[in-house]
py3Dmol code that shows the C-alpha trace and the ligand (Angstrom):
import py3Dmol

protein = """\
ATOM      1  CA  MET A   1     -13.779 -13.310  -8.876  1.00  0.00           C
ATOM      2  CA  GLU A   2     -10.211 -14.250  -9.863  1.00  0.00           C
ATOM      3  CA  ILE A   3      -7.371 -15.954  -8.210  1.00  0.00           C
ATOM      4  CA  LEU A   4      -4.437 -14.115  -9.521  1.00  0.00           C
ATOM      5  CA  THR A   5      -1.678 -16.309 -10.984  1.00  0.00           C
ATOM      6  CA  THR A   6       0.388 -13.458 -12.539  1.00  0.00           C
ATOM      7  CA  ALA A   7       2.113 -10.500 -10.912  1.00  0.00           C
ATOM      8  CA  PRO A   8       3.015  -6.915 -11.635  1.00  0.00           C
ATOM      9  CA  LYS A   9       6.451  -6.082 -12.761  1.00  0.00           C
ATOM     10  CA  ARG A  10       6.438  -3.173 -10.408  1.00  0.00           C
ATOM     11  CA  ALA A  11       4.029  -2.607  -7.461  1.00  0.00           C
ATOM     12  CA  MET A  12       3.749   0.278  -5.238  1.00  0.00           C
ATOM     13  CA  ALA A  13       1.919   0.126  -1.863  1.00  0.00           C
ATOM     14  CA  ILE A  14       0.769   3.513  -0.778  1.00  0.00           C
ATOM     15  CA  THR A  15      -0.180   3.244   2.877  1.00  0.00           C
ATOM     16  CA  PRO A  16      -1.101   5.361   5.923  1.00  0.00           C
ATOM     17  CA  HIS A  17       0.928   4.061   8.806  1.00  0.00           C
ATOM     18  CA  PRO A  18       3.817   1.615   9.452  1.00  0.00           C
ATOM     19  CA  ASP A  19       2.409  -1.873   9.575  1.00  0.00           C
ATOM     20  CA  ASP A  20      -0.638  -1.395   7.323  1.00  0.00           C
ATOM     21  CA  CYS A  21       1.214  -2.506   4.460  1.00  0.00           C
ATOM     22  CA  GLU A  22       2.222  -5.838   5.759  1.00  0.00           C
ATOM     23  CA  GLY A  23      -1.227  -6.523   7.274  1.00  0.00           C
ATOM     24  CA  GLY A  24      -3.071  -5.606   3.993  1.00  0.00           C
ATOM     25  CA  CYS A  25      -0.889  -6.843   1.227  1.00  0.00           C
ATOM     26  CA  GLY A  26       2.408  -8.167   2.647  1.00  0.00           C
ATOM     27  CA  GLY A  27       1.686 -11.717   1.661  1.00  0.00           C
ATOM     28  CA  ALA A  28       1.007 -10.755  -2.009  1.00  0.00           C
ATOM     29  CA  LEU A  29       3.980  -8.561  -2.111  1.00  0.00           C
ATOM     30  CA  ALA A  30       6.407 -11.081  -0.821  1.00  0.00           C
ATOM     31  CA  LYS A  31       5.032 -13.739  -3.219  1.00  0.00           C
ATOM     32  CA  TRP A  32       5.358 -11.528  -6.202  1.00  0.00           C
ATOM     33  CA  VAL A  33       8.901 -10.600  -5.242  1.00  0.00           C
ATOM     34  CA  LYS A  34      10.094 -13.996  -4.524  1.00  0.00           C
ATOM     35  CA  GLU A  35       8.249 -15.978  -7.269  1.00  0.00           C
ATOM     36  CA  PHE A  36       7.953 -13.340 -10.049  1.00  0.00           C
ATOM     37  CA  GLY A  37      10.799 -10.985  -9.403  1.00  0.00           C
ATOM     38  CA  THR A  38       8.587  -8.075  -8.829  1.00  0.00           C
ATOM     39  CA  VAL A  39      10.153  -4.921  -7.896  1.00  0.00           C
ATOM     40  CA  ALA A  40       8.143  -3.462  -4.923  1.00  0.00           C
ATOM     41  CA  ALA A  41       7.956   0.009  -3.256  1.00  0.00           C
ATOM     42  CA  VAL A  42       6.155   1.369  -0.153  1.00  0.00           C
ATOM     43  CA  VAL A  43       5.118   4.980   0.173  1.00  0.00           C
ATOM     44  CA  MET A  44       4.421   5.749   3.884  1.00  0.00           C
ATOM     45  CA  CYS A  45       2.218   8.711   4.245  1.00  0.00           C
ATOM     46  CA  THR A  46       2.321   9.396   7.960  1.00  0.00           C
ATOM     47  CA  ASN A  47       5.177   8.896  10.479  1.00  0.00           C
ATOM     48  CA  GLY A  48       2.848   6.985  12.770  1.00  0.00           C
ATOM     49  CA  ASN A  49       3.842   9.049  15.754  1.00  0.00           C
ATOM     50  CA  LYS A  50       0.530   8.573  17.618  1.00  0.00           C
ATOM     51  CA  GLY A  51       0.496   4.947  17.537  1.00  0.00           C
ATOM     52  CA  THR A  52       1.265   4.158  21.181  1.00  0.00           C
ATOM     53  CA  GLY A  53      -0.587   3.911  24.446  1.00  0.00           C
ATOM     54  CA  ASP A  54       2.693   4.416  26.297  1.00  0.00           C
ATOM     55  CA  ARG A  55       2.397   7.921  27.974  1.00  0.00           C
ATOM     56  CA  GLU A  56       6.125   8.000  28.458  1.00  0.00           C
ATOM     57  CA  MET A  57       6.669   7.714  24.784  1.00  0.00           C
ATOM     58  CA  THR A  58       7.237  10.926  22.859  1.00  0.00           C
ATOM     59  CA  SER A  59       6.054  11.383  19.280  1.00  0.00           C
ATOM     60  CA  GLU A  60       9.390  12.229  18.053  1.00  0.00           C
ATOM     61  CA  LYS A  61      10.859   9.164  19.417  1.00  0.00           C
ATOM     62  CA  LEU A  62       8.101   6.990  18.220  1.00  0.00           C
ATOM     63  CA  ALA A  63       8.253   8.295  14.761  1.00  0.00           C
ATOM     64  CA  ALA A  64      12.086   7.666  14.641  1.00  0.00           C
ATOM     65  CA  THR A  65      11.516   4.037  15.909  1.00  0.00           C
ATOM     66  CA  ARG A  66       8.768   3.444  13.224  1.00  0.00           C
ATOM     67  CA  VAL A  67      11.052   4.367  10.475  1.00  0.00           C
ATOM     68  CA  ILE A  68      13.586   1.797  11.575  1.00  0.00           C
ATOM     69  CA  GLU A  69      10.788  -0.817  12.054  1.00  0.00           C
ATOM     70  CA  GLN A  70       9.295  -0.065   8.693  1.00  0.00           C
ATOM     71  CA  HIS A  71      12.611  -0.734   7.033  1.00  0.00           C
ATOM     72  CA  ASN A  72      13.014  -4.034   8.981  1.00  0.00           C
ATOM     73  CA  ALA A  73       9.515  -5.141   7.948  1.00  0.00           C
ATOM     74  CA  SER A  74      10.176  -4.145   4.246  1.00  0.00           C
ATOM     75  CA  ASP A  75      13.282  -6.130   4.234  1.00  0.00           C
ATOM     76  CA  ILE A  76      11.389  -9.313   5.409  1.00  0.00           C
ATOM     77  CA  VAL A  77       8.771  -8.795   2.661  1.00  0.00           C
ATOM     78  CA  GLY A  78      11.351  -7.798   0.027  1.00  0.00           C
ATOM     79  CA  VAL A  79      10.320  -4.358  -0.690  1.00  0.00           C
ATOM     80  CA  THR A  80      13.290  -2.428  -1.872  1.00  0.00           C
ATOM     81  CA  ASP A  81      12.052   1.040  -2.234  1.00  0.00           C
ATOM     82  CA  VAL A  82      10.684   2.715   1.011  1.00  0.00           C
ATOM     83  CA  VAL A  83       9.709   6.336   1.097  1.00  0.00           C
ATOM     84  CA  PHE A  84       8.377   8.424   4.035  1.00  0.00           C
ATOM     85  CA  LEU A  85       6.173  11.441   3.449  1.00  0.00           C
ATOM     86  CA  GLY A  86       6.205  12.233   7.117  1.00  0.00           C
ATOM     87  CA  HIS A  87       2.657  13.498   7.699  1.00  0.00           C
ATOM     88  CA  PRO A  88       1.436  13.515  11.220  1.00  0.00           C
ATOM     89  CA  ASP A  89      -0.399  10.456  12.334  1.00  0.00           C
ATOM     90  CA  GLY A  90      -4.049  11.230  12.330  1.00  0.00           C
ATOM     91  CA  GLY A  91      -3.389  14.389  10.266  1.00  0.00           C
ATOM     92  CA  LEU A  92      -3.568  13.214   6.721  1.00  0.00           C
ATOM     93  CA  GLU A  93      -5.669  15.618   4.599  1.00  0.00           C
ATOM     94  CA  ASP A  94      -6.421  15.460   0.967  1.00  0.00           C
ATOM     95  CA  THR A  95      -4.369  18.526   0.065  1.00  0.00           C
ATOM     96  CA  LEU A  96      -2.521  19.777  -2.920  1.00  0.00           C
ATOM     97  CA  LEU A  97       0.820  18.998  -1.205  1.00  0.00           C
ATOM     98  CA  PHE A  98      -0.134  15.412  -0.443  1.00  0.00           C
ATOM     99  CA  ARG A  99      -1.578  14.766  -3.937  1.00  0.00           C
ATOM    100  CA  SER A 100       1.676  16.149  -5.624  1.00  0.00           C
ATOM    101  CA  GLN A 101       3.821  14.061  -3.391  1.00  0.00           C
ATOM    102  CA  VAL A 102       2.157  10.865  -4.125  1.00  0.00           C
ATOM    103  CA  THR A 103       1.978  11.777  -7.894  1.00  0.00           C
ATOM    104  CA  ARG A 104       5.778  12.412  -7.535  1.00  0.00           C
ATOM    105  CA  GLU A 105       6.428   9.001  -6.010  1.00  0.00           C
ATOM    106  CA  ILE A 106       4.343   7.256  -8.879  1.00  0.00           C
ATOM    107  CA  ARG A 107       6.015   9.113 -11.532  1.00  0.00           C
ATOM    108  CA  ARG A 108       9.544   8.277 -10.109  1.00  0.00           C
ATOM    109  CA  PHE A 109       8.818   4.513  -9.384  1.00  0.00           C
ATOM    110  CA  LYS A 110       6.596   3.812 -12.473  1.00  0.00           C
ATOM    111  CA  PRO A 111       4.355   1.087 -10.732  1.00  0.00           C
ATOM    112  CA  ASP A 112       2.093  -1.178 -13.228  1.00  0.00           C
ATOM    113  CA  LEU A 113      -0.019  -1.640 -10.009  1.00  0.00           C
ATOM    114  CA  ILE A 114      -0.753   0.476  -6.865  1.00  0.00           C
ATOM    115  CA  LEU A 115      -2.046  -1.025  -3.813  1.00  0.00           C
ATOM    116  CA  CYS A 116      -3.894   1.084  -1.276  1.00  0.00           C
ATOM    117  CA  ILE A 117      -6.723   0.799   1.483  1.00  0.00           C
ATOM    118  CA  ASP A 118     -10.233   0.903   0.173  1.00  0.00           C
ATOM    119  CA  PRO A 119     -11.333   4.417   0.936  1.00  0.00           C
ATOM    120  CA  TYR A 120     -15.009   3.689  -0.138  1.00  0.00           C
ATOM    121  CA  ARG A 121     -16.410   1.281   2.613  1.00  0.00           C
ATOM    122  CA  SER A 122     -20.192   1.601   2.806  1.00  0.00           C
ATOM    123  CA  ILE A 123     -21.160  -0.594   5.864  1.00  0.00           C
ATOM    124  CA  SER A 124     -18.213  -0.153   8.135  1.00  0.00           C
ATOM    125  CA  HIS A 125     -15.833   2.530   9.265  1.00  0.00           C
ATOM    126  CA  THR A 126     -12.139   2.824   9.120  1.00  0.00           C
ATOM    127  CA  HIS A 127      -9.462   5.294  10.238  1.00  0.00           C
ATOM    128  CA  ARG A 128      -9.258   8.699   8.820  1.00  0.00           C
ATOM    129  CA  ASP A 129      -5.911   8.384   7.602  1.00  0.00           C
ATOM    130  CA  HIS A 130      -6.851   5.212   5.748  1.00  0.00           C
ATOM    131  CA  ARG A 131      -9.639   6.787   3.970  1.00  0.00           C
ATOM    132  CA  LYS A 132      -7.493   9.836   2.985  1.00  0.00           C
ATOM    133  CA  SER A 133      -4.570   7.872   1.777  1.00  0.00           C
ATOM    134  CA  GLY A 134      -6.618   5.705  -0.242  1.00  0.00           C
ATOM    135  CA  GLN A 135      -8.335   8.365  -1.943  1.00  0.00           C
ATOM    136  CA  VAL A 136      -5.252  10.231  -2.618  1.00  0.00           C
ATOM    137  CA  ALA A 137      -3.479   7.291  -3.881  1.00  0.00           C
ATOM    138  CA  LEU A 138      -6.339   6.554  -6.387  1.00  0.00           C
ATOM    139  CA  ASP A 139      -6.430  10.223  -7.440  1.00  0.00           C
ATOM    140  CA  ALA A 140      -2.742  10.322  -8.000  1.00  0.00           C
ATOM    141  CA  ALA A 141      -2.911   7.296 -10.073  1.00  0.00           C
ATOM    142  CA  PHE A 142      -5.779   8.423 -12.113  1.00  0.00           C
ATOM    143  CA  SER A 143      -5.685  11.045 -13.210  1.00  0.00           C
ATOM    144  CA  TYR A 144      -2.711  13.047 -11.885  1.00  0.00           C
ATOM    145  CA  ALA A 145       0.262  11.026 -12.652  1.00  0.00           C
ATOM    146  CA  TRP A 146      -0.297  10.317 -16.428  1.00  0.00           C
ATOM    147  CA  SER A 147      -1.147  13.944 -17.428  1.00  0.00           C
ATOM    148  CA  TYR A 148       1.329  16.541 -18.227  1.00  0.00           C
ATOM    149  CA  GLN A 149      -1.274  19.162 -17.052  1.00  0.00           C
ATOM    150  CA  HIS A 150      -0.956  18.136 -13.418  1.00  0.00           C
ATOM    151  CA  PHE A 151       2.111  19.059 -11.511  1.00  0.00           C
ATOM    152  CA  PRO A 152       4.028  20.041 -14.654  1.00  0.00           C
ATOM    153  CA  GLU A 153       6.896  21.366 -12.578  1.00  0.00           C
ATOM    154  CA  GLN A 154       7.819  17.685 -11.668  1.00  0.00           C
ATOM    155  CA  ILE A 155       8.247  17.279 -15.410  1.00  0.00           C
ATOM    156  CA  THR A 156      10.040  20.452 -16.472  1.00  0.00           C
ATOM    157  CA  GLU A 157      12.204  20.917 -13.313  1.00  0.00           C
ATOM    158  CA  GLU A 158      12.553  17.415 -11.803  1.00  0.00           C
ATOM    159  CA  GLY A 159      13.049  15.310 -14.959  1.00  0.00           C
ATOM    160  CA  LEU A 160       9.996  13.126 -14.221  1.00  0.00           C
ATOM    161  CA  GLU A 161       7.702  11.856 -17.153  1.00  0.00           C
ATOM    162  CA  PRO A 162       4.003  11.249 -16.742  1.00  0.00           C
ATOM    163  CA  HIS A 163       3.167   7.549 -15.966  1.00  0.00           C
ATOM    164  CA  ARG A 164       0.171   5.408 -16.523  1.00  0.00           C
ATOM    165  CA  VAL A 165      -0.665   3.050 -13.640  1.00  0.00           C
ATOM    166  CA  GLU A 166      -2.849   0.265 -15.175  1.00  0.00           C
ATOM    167  CA  GLN A 167      -4.597  -1.180 -11.960  1.00  0.00           C
ATOM    168  CA  ALA A 168      -5.110  -0.494  -8.306  1.00  0.00           C
ATOM    169  CA  PHE A 169      -5.607  -3.301  -5.725  1.00  0.00           C
ATOM    170  CA  LEU A 170      -7.613  -2.083  -2.661  1.00  0.00           C
ATOM    171  CA  TRP A 171      -7.311  -3.909   0.653  1.00  0.00           C
ATOM    172  CA  GLY A 172      -9.598  -3.793   3.501  1.00  0.00           C
ATOM    173  CA  GLY A 173     -12.729  -3.398   1.247  1.00  0.00           C
ATOM    174  CA  GLU A 174     -16.069  -5.138   1.892  1.00  0.00           C
ATOM    175  CA  GLU A 175     -16.219  -6.893  -1.562  1.00  0.00           C
ATOM    176  CA  PRO A 176     -12.811  -8.261  -2.550  1.00  0.00           C
ATOM    177  CA  ASP A 177     -12.990  -9.601  -6.173  1.00  0.00           C
ATOM    178  CA  VAL A 178      -9.224 -10.761  -6.726  1.00  0.00           C
ATOM    179  CA  PHE A 179      -7.282 -12.993  -4.481  1.00  0.00           C
ATOM    180  CA  VAL A 180      -3.704 -13.984  -4.008  1.00  0.00           C
ATOM    181  CA  ASP A 181      -2.836 -17.317  -2.512  1.00  0.00           C
ATOM    182  CA  ILE A 182      -0.391 -16.589   0.440  1.00  0.00           C
ATOM    183  CA  GLN A 183      -0.224 -20.122   1.923  1.00  0.00           C
ATOM    184  CA  SER A 184       3.609 -20.091   1.628  1.00  0.00           C
ATOM    185  CA  TYR A 185       3.911 -16.755   2.976  1.00  0.00           C
ATOM    186  CA  LEU A 186       2.258 -16.764   6.357  1.00  0.00           C
ATOM    187  CA  ASP A 187       5.651 -16.794   8.025  1.00  0.00           C
ATOM    188  CA  VAL A 188       6.679 -13.866   6.076  1.00  0.00           C
ATOM    189  CA  LYS A 189       3.478 -12.041   6.903  1.00  0.00           C
ATOM    190  CA  VAL A 190       3.713 -12.745  10.646  1.00  0.00           C
ATOM    191  CA  ASP A 191       7.306 -11.793  10.894  1.00  0.00           C
ATOM    192  CA  SER A 192       7.152  -8.604   8.856  1.00  0.00           C
ATOM    193  CA  LEU A 193       4.285  -7.585  11.203  1.00  0.00           C
ATOM    194  CA  GLY A 194       6.454  -8.567  14.211  1.00  0.00           C
ATOM    195  CA  ALA A 195       9.008  -6.048  12.923  1.00  0.00           C
ATOM    196  CA  HIS A 196       6.806  -3.296  14.194  1.00  0.00           C
ATOM    197  CA  VAL A 197       7.806  -3.950  17.586  1.00  0.00           C
ATOM    198  CA  SER A 198       6.347  -0.800  18.974  1.00  0.00           C
ATOM    199  CA  GLN A 199       2.909  -1.767  17.785  1.00  0.00           C
ATOM    200  CA  MET A 200       2.880  -5.471  18.936  1.00  0.00           C
ATOM    201  CA  SER A 201       1.146  -6.566  22.057  1.00  0.00           C
ATOM    202  CA  SER A 202       0.710 -10.157  21.072  1.00  0.00           C
ATOM    203  CA  ASP A 203       3.208 -12.914  20.613  1.00  0.00           C
ATOM    204  CA  ARG A 204       4.074 -14.611  17.454  1.00  0.00           C
ATOM    205  CA  GLU A 205       1.485 -17.485  17.817  1.00  0.00           C
ATOM    206  CA  GLN A 206      -1.292 -15.056  18.627  1.00  0.00           C
ATOM    207  CA  ARG A 207      -0.419 -13.163  15.447  1.00  0.00           C
ATOM    208  CA  LEU A 208      -0.095 -16.154  13.326  1.00  0.00           C
ATOM    209  CA  GLU A 209      -3.551 -17.302  14.483  1.00  0.00           C
ATOM    210  CA  ARG A 210      -5.071 -13.816  13.750  1.00  0.00           C
ATOM    211  CA  ILE A 211      -3.407 -13.919  10.240  1.00  0.00           C
ATOM    212  CA  LYS A 212      -4.735 -17.459   9.543  1.00  0.00           C
ATOM    213  CA  ASN A 213      -8.352 -16.419  10.691  1.00  0.00           C
ATOM    214  CA  ASN A 214      -8.208 -13.329   8.676  1.00  0.00           C
ATOM    215  CA  SER A 215      -6.719 -14.716   5.517  1.00  0.00           C
ATOM    216  CA  GLY A 216      -8.820 -17.913   5.806  1.00  0.00           C
ATOM    217  CA  ARG A 217     -12.203 -16.251   5.585  1.00  0.00           C
ATOM    218  CA  HIS A 218     -12.211 -16.364   1.888  1.00  0.00           C
ATOM    219  CA  LYS A 219     -11.963 -20.085   1.667  1.00  0.00           C
ATOM    220  CA  GLU A 220     -15.577 -20.718   0.781  1.00  0.00           C
ATOM    221  CA  LYS A 221     -15.315 -18.358  -2.015  1.00  0.00           C
ATOM    222  CA  THR A 222     -11.881 -19.140  -3.357  1.00  0.00           C
ATOM    223  CA  GLY A 223     -11.000 -22.587  -2.192  1.00  0.00           C
ATOM    224  CA  LEU A 224      -7.742 -21.237  -0.888  1.00  0.00           C
ATOM    225  CA  ASP A 225      -6.781 -21.960   2.694  1.00  0.00           C
ATOM    226  CA  TYR A 226      -5.177 -18.610   3.008  1.00  0.00           C
ATOM    227  CA  ALA A 227      -5.456 -15.615   0.653  1.00  0.00           C
ATOM    228  CA  GLU A 228      -5.327 -11.794   0.622  1.00  0.00           C
ATOM    229  CA  GLY A 229      -8.275 -10.367  -1.032  1.00  0.00           C
ATOM    230  CA  PHE A 230      -8.394  -7.131  -3.030  1.00  0.00           C
ATOM    231  CA  ARG A 231     -10.929  -5.021  -4.894  1.00  0.00           C
ATOM    232  CA  ARG A 232      -9.395  -4.267  -8.306  1.00  0.00           C
ATOM    233  CA  ILE A 233      -9.943  -1.136 -10.215  1.00  0.00           C
ATOM    234  CA  THR A 234      -8.755  -0.909 -13.734  1.00  0.00           C
ATOM    235  CA  PHE A 235      -8.098   2.533 -14.894  1.00  0.00           C
ATOM    236  CA  ASN A 236      -9.437   2.873 -18.293  1.00  0.00           C
ATOM    237  CA  LEU A 237      -7.167   5.404 -20.009  1.00  0.00           C
ATOM    238  CA  GLY A 238      -7.740   4.186 -23.481  1.00  0.00           C
ATOM    239  CA  SER A 239      -9.682   7.181 -24.660  1.00  0.00           C
ATOM    240  CA  LEU A 240      -7.079   9.489 -23.287  1.00  0.00           C
ATOM    241  CA  ASP A 241      -4.069   8.589 -25.359  1.00  0.00           C
ATOM    242  CA  TRP A 242      -4.004  11.903 -26.900  1.00  0.00           C
ATOM    243  CA  GLN A 243      -3.126  13.501 -23.696  1.00  0.00           C
ATOM    244  CA  LEU A 244       0.038  11.475 -23.566  1.00  0.00           C
ATOM    245  CA  MET A 245       0.809  11.751 -27.272  1.00  0.00           C
ATOM    246  CA  HIS A 246       0.555  15.477 -27.572  1.00  0.00           C
ATOM    247  CA  ARG A 247       2.860  17.443 -25.153  1.00  0.00           C
TER     248      ARG A 247
END
"""
ligand_1 = """\
1
ZN
Zn -3.275 2.392 9.804
"""
view = py3Dmol.view(width=600, height=400)
view.addModel(protein, "pdb")
view.setStyle({"model": 0}, {"cartoon": {"style": "trace"}})
view.addModel(ligand_1, "xyz")
view.setStyle({"model": 1}, {"stick": {}})
view.zoomTo()
view.show()
C-alpha cells in the first residue's frame, strides 16, 4: 500500500461515460493539476446518450448536452484536453477501431500515466462499457501504443510516434493499493460531478455526503480522512527496448 505524494507529468483518463472520470479520479486529477502542474486529458469513449430516465429526452439531445456538461466538469477539475470518441452508450465493443482510437490518443497526448476503470472485478459486477473501456485502455497502453508494428499508419501518415505509458491507475477495483489524499479537493469533486446536470438527482449536500462516505472508507487502511484509491499496474517494458530502438 502506498500513499502517493508525487504526481505524473501528464495524465490521461480513459473513461466510458461523462461523469465517470470525476467520480473515479476527479480528486486526484484536480490535486495533481493544482499542486504539481500535471497536464491532464480525458478521453470520453461514449457519448452517454442513454443516461436518462426522461422519456421526453432524445438520444441526440442528450449526447449534445453531455458534451457541454463534460467540458464544464473538466474545467472545474483542470483537465485541459477533452476528447470524445462518440461511441453509443451501452455499445462499446472491443473492436480494432476502438483500440486504434485509444492508441491514437495515447500517442498524441503522451501520458506517463493512464487512469481507467478496473475491468477485472472478480466478486462484483460493473457496467459493460466500464469493462470494455478499461480493457481497451490497458491494451492500448500496453502494448499497442509503444510498438511501431501496431497501427503503423498513425506513424507513417499522421506523424505520431510510439509512446510508452509507464503506469495505469485503475479505479473502481476491489483491492486498491495506491491512494491519493483528496481532503482539500472534496469541493472540486462535488462541483465537477454537479456539472453533469442531466445526471444529477441529488442536491449538493447529498452528493458531498456520498463522496465523503465513499472516499472515507479507506481511512482504516491509509489513515487518510478522504482518499481516492487505485489499483496500480506498472507496464514492464524493459525487455522490449529493442522494439523501440530498431524501427
Ligand atoms: Zn459509466
